[in-house]
N, C-alpha and C positions, 0 to 999 in steps of 0.2 A: 570229849567234852565231859566235864564233871557236872554232876547235878548241883544245883544251887539251892540253898535253904535260906529262908528269910523269917525273922521273928517279927510278928505283927501284933499290934494291940487291938486288932479288929476281928470280928467273927467272920467266918467264911461267907455268911449271908451279906455282910457289909462289903466285903471285898468283891463279891459277885455283883453287887449293885454299882460298883465303881469301874468295872472293866467293860470292855467292848464285847457285847454278846455275839458279835459276828465272828470273833476269834477265840472266845473263851466259853466253855460249857461246864456246867455243874454236873459231874458224873454221879455223885452220891453225896452222902453226908460228910465225907472226908476229903473228896477230891474235886477241884476246879481245874480244868485242863485247857491249855492253849491248843489250838487245832494242830499245830506242827509237832506237838509232843505225843500225839496219838500214833503209835506204830501199827497197831493191829486191833481189830474188833472181831471177836469170836462169838458164835452162838453158844449160849450156856443153858443149863437146865431151867425149867419152869418159865420159859419165854423171856429170859433175861439175856443180857450181853455181858461178856467179859472183855475188858479193855487192857491192852498192854501199852504202857507209856515209856517213852525214851528215858533212860537213866533212872528208872524207878525199880526198886527191888521188891515192891509189893506185887505179888503175883495174883492176888485176889481182888482186883478192882472190878466190882460188879455194878451194872446199871439195872435198876429195877424195871419191871414190866411196864410201869406207868411212864417211864422216861424213854423207852426203847424207840418209839416212833419219833419222838422229839429229837433224839440224838441222830437217828438215821436221816431225818430231814435236814438237820443242821449240817451234817457231813456232806450231803448231796448238793448243797448250794454251790 
């Protein structure tokens, strides 16, 4: 499966407000992810998490300390 790219005239904050928070999570300033796109979550330095996404070449997708608990709770539902 190839990664799909979409051009939007909206900010990531606007898109985040329009999608279902049960299946989408804002990982950081750059990434909003569907639950099924998350392949792996790894512990990273400074109490942060590193996320690996399906079909994503960016190897440094980091979740801040402030969002770690929120992400874990979201994934455990």
